[in-house]
Phi, psi and omega in degrees: 000137184274133178292151175295132180299148185307314181295323176295313180299316176300316179297319183286322190247002183303310186292325174294320179294316178307312184295317184287325177296319176297323178297312179300314181299319177295321173298315180295323173301314177301315179298318177302313178301318180295321178296319177300328178271003179077016186275332181233131179286136185293336181265019176302132184294337176291325171298320179297320179295320178298315180298317179299319177302316180291332174293319182293326176297325182286336181287128186268004191277356175095177183061026186295318182297317177297315181298316178293320176299326178291328179298318187266003181261157172283147172296146178299134175233119187292346180272359180300143177284133184286142180293145177269138182294148180259143182249000000 
């Protein structure tokens, strides 16, 4: 499959990206206001994951979606119970 040319991708997805970035900015503003009220600890591991994901977004080397997914995923544990089939 041939990738979408960059200018077409930008044209097609710019407004969607803008919207999602504004959503993220608004969420971070809400978290900051909560921190000022003492409701959320600054060292909460979820905040750290969000910061790491934002760093990945800034990186131009590619593979960002996969790297961000890995930030928010649990490490594999071989002791996990295998799902049982549904009938």
